[in-house]
C-alpha positions in Angstrom: 91.1 89.8 100.4 88.9 87.0 99.1 85.7 88.9 100.2 86.8 92.3 98.9 88.2 91.1 95.6 85.8 88.1 95.1 88.7 85.8 94.7 87.8 82.1 94.7 90.3 79.9 96.5 92.3 77.6 94.2 91.5 73.9 94.9 94.6 72.0 96.0 95.7 68.7 97.4 98.8 68.3 99.5 100.4 64.9 100.0 103.0 64.7 102.8 105.6 62.0 103.2 108.5 61.1 105.5 110.8 58.3 104.4 111.0 58.9 100.7 113.2 61.6 99.0 111.9 64.2 96.6 113.3 62.5 93.5 111.8 59.2 94.6 108.4 60.7 95.1 108.6 62.5 91.8 109.6 59.3 90.0 106.9 57.2 91.7 104.0 59.6 90.9 104.9 60.4 87.3 102.7 57.6 85.8 99.7 58.5 87.9 99.9 62.2 87.0 100.4 61.4 83.3 97.3 59.2 83.2 95.3 61.9 85.1 96.2 64.6 82.5 94.5 62.4 79.9 91.2 62.2 81.8 89.9 65.8 81.6 91.0 69.3 80.5 91.0 70.4 84.1 93.4 67.7 85.3 95.5 68.4 82.2 96.1 71.9 83.5 97.0 70.9 87.1 100.1 72.6 88.4 102.4 70.2 90.2 105.2 71.2 92.5 107.2 69.8 95.4 108.2 71.3 98.7 110.9 69.7 100.8 112.0 70.3 104.4 114.2 67.4 105.3 113.1 64.7 106.0 109.6 65.7 104.8 108.5 66.0 101.1 105.3 67.5 100.0 103.6 66.9 96.6 101.2 69.8 95.9 98.6 69.8 93.2 96.9 73.1 92.3 93.9 73.4 90.0 95.2 76.2 87.8 93.1 77.1 84.7 94.5 76.7 81.2 95.7 79.6 79.1 93.1 81.8 77.4 89.8 83.2 78.6 88.1 79.8 78.5 90.8 77.9 80.3 89.5 75.0 82.4 90.6 74.3 86.0 90.1 71.0 87.8 87.3 70.7 90.3 88.1 69.9 93.9 86.5 66.5 93.4 88.7 65.7 90.4 91.8 66.4 92.5 90.5 64.3 95.4 90.0 61.4 92.9 93.8 61.1 92.7 94.2 60.4 96.4 94.1 56.6 96.2 96.4 56.1 93.1 98.8 58.6 94.6 98.7 56.9 98.0 99.6 53.6 96.3 102.4 55.3 94.3 104.0 57.1 97.2 103.7 54.1 99.5 104.1 53.9 103.3 106.1 57.1 103.5 102.8 59.0 102.9 101.3 60.1 106.2 98.8 62.8 105.4 96.6 64.0 102.5 94.9 67.4 102.9 93.4 70.3 101.0 95.8 72.7 102.8 93.1 74.7 104.6 94.5 73.9 108.0 97.6 76.1 108.4 98.5 74.3 111.6 98.9 70.9 110.0 101.9 69.0 111.3 103.1 65.5 111.8 102.9 66.1 115.6 99.4 67.4 115.4 98.3 64.3 113.4 100.0 62.0 115.9 98.3 63.7 118.9 94.9 63.4 117.2 95.4 59.7 116.4 96.7 58.8 119.8 93.7 60.5 121.5 91.3 58.8 119.1 92.7 55.4 120.1 93.0 56.1 123.8 96.8 55.6 123.7 99.6 57.4 125.6 103.1 58.3 124.6 106.3 58.5 126.6 109.8 59.3 125.3 113.4 58.5 126.0 115.7 60.9 124.1 119.4 61.2 123.8 120.5 62.9 120.5 117.2 64.8 120.0 117.5 66.3 123.5 113.8 66.7 124.1 112.7 67.4 120.5 110.0 64.8 120.6 108.5 66.1 123.8 108.7 69.7 122.5 107.0 68.7 119.2 104.2 66.8 120.8 103.5 69.3 123.6 103.4 72.2 121.1 100.0 70.8 120.1 97.1 72.0 122.2 95.5 69.2 124.1 98.5 66.9 124.0 98.3 66.3 127.8 95.5 63.8 126.8 98.1 61.6 125.2 101.6 62.5 126.4 102.7 61.4 129.9 106.3 62.7 129.8 109.8 61.7 129.0 113.4 61.4 130.0 116.3 63.2 128.3 118.9 60.5 128.8 122.0 62.2 127.4 124.6 60.4 129.6 125.1 56.7 130.0 124.5 57.1 133.7 121.0 58.4 133.1 120.3 55.7 130.6 121.2 53.1 133.2 119.6 54.7 136.3 116.4 56.1 134.8 115.7 53.7 131.9 117.2 50.4 133.0 119.7 50.2 130.1 122.2 47.4 130.7 125.8 48.6 131.4 127.0 45.6 129.5 125.1 46.6 126.4 126.5 50.1 126.6 130.0 48.6 127.0 129.8 46.1 124.3 127.5 47.8 121.7 127.9 51.5 122.6 125.2 54.1 123.3 124.3 54.3 119.6 123.1 50.8 119.0 120.1 48.6 118.5 120.1 47.0 122.0 120.4 50.4 123.7 117.7 52.0 121.6 115.3 49.1 122.3 116.1 49.2 126.1 115.5 52.9 126.2 112.1 52.7 124.6 111.1 49.7 126.7 112.4 51.3 129.9 110.5 54.5 129.2 107.3 52.5 128.6 107.5 50.3 131.7 108.8 53.0 134.1 106.8 56.0 132.9 103.7 54.2 131.8 103.3 51.7 134.6 99.7 52.7 135.4 98.4 51.6 132.0 101.1 49.5 130.3 99.1 48.2 127.4 97.9 51.7 126.4 101.4 53.2 126.5 103.9 53.6 123.6 107.6 54.3 124.3 109.8 56.0 121.7 113.5 56.4 122.0 116.3 58.1 120.0 120.0 57.7 120.4 122.5 58.9 117.8 125.4 61.1 116.7 124.2 64.6 115.7 127.7 66.0 115.2 129.7 67.8 114.2 132.1 65.4 116.0 131.8 62.0 117.6 131.4 60.0 114.5 133.4 57.0 113.4 133.8 54.8 110.3 131.2 52.4 111.6 128.9 55.0 113.0 129.4 58.3 111.1 127.8 61.6 112.1 124.1 61.3 111.3 123.7 57.7 112.5 120.5 57.6 114.6 118.8 54.6 116.2 115.1 54.8 116.9 113.0 52.2 118.7 109.2 52.1 119.4 108.0 49.9 122.2 104.4 48.9 122.4 102.3 46.2 124.1 102.9 43.9 121.1 106.7 44.3 120.9 109.5 46.7 120.0 110.4 47.8 116.5 113.7 49.4 115.6 115.2 51.4 112.7 118.6 52.8 112.0 118.8 56.1 110.1 121.6 57.6 108.1 120.8 61.3 108.2 122.6 64.2 106.6 123.2 67.9 107.3 124.3 70.1 110.2 123.6 69.3 113.8 120.2 71.0 113.9 119.1 69.4 110.7 120.0 66.0 112.0 118.2 66.5 115.3 115.1 67.9 113.5 115.0 65.0 111.0 115.4 62.4 113.8 112.5 64.0 115.7 110.3 63.9 112.6 111.3 60.3 111.9 110.5 59.3 115.4 107.0 60.8 115.2 106.3 59.0 111.9 107.5 55.7 113.3 105.1 56.0 116.2 102.3 56.9 113.8 103.1 53.8 111.8 102.5 51.6 114.8 99.1 52.9 115.9 96.9 50.7 113.7 98.4 47.6 115.3 97.3 48.6 118.8 94.0 48.3 120.6 94.1 49.2 124.3 91.7 47.4 126.7 88.9 49.2 128.4 90.6 48.8 131.8 93.6 50.5 130.5 91.5 53.3 129.0 90.1 53.9 132.4 93.6 54.7 133.7 94.3 57.3 131.0 94.7 60.7 132.6 91.9 63.2 132.0 92.7 65.8 129.3 93.6 69.3 130.6 93.9 72.6 128.8 97.7 72.4 128.3 
């Protein structure tokens, strides 16, 4: 269509975030966008809209021309000049800035790319997400270069036998708890990634996806996520909303984002890189 009708693509910038709601993103970027509109006629005409698929929010800027035959549209370079101020305004929730040309962009694809670049491997221990993390990662071509595998530890018996979770922690704290989430991530890392421990990241999810099973202390949508690396284990409790499938999807996306947040702190040794499996065509 572009070739036949001589239609030029409209320059755009897409800012993708997990961890900040649509209203928060909109509020935080208002000042930056207001200042930008004062800089040039093209930026004054930029069309701003938001797209949300829980838990992700996208801020989309399109260089639309102003009204009238001489309407001015922003250049691609002008849009790109907003990257740094918008990065600061959105904060750590922002995980990707793009021009929207890659239709296959996803959080999983970005994570796979970054893992491979750093020579790092991922293993998973999933309860409430039921394999969602593994499915998301392995949907990316070439993910065998960075994903070793995972355990779907839905029952307490599997958590104990396959991941080394303490029966006492399960008894005292329950399956949805910080000690269990940490133990699951650490167990996956040490048991599934024993060949190259300092290059392996373990991610775990345990939670209540509903519609039943919640309590006053742990309502439906409570999800505990832990990320175990060579430098330690981080933990986050989420309060997610929606139906069962929505909660499971949101927990999976959050897990991928939390792994991504840890990558810059890791630097595997050469000896561990030598133990990383050779990529295949999967």
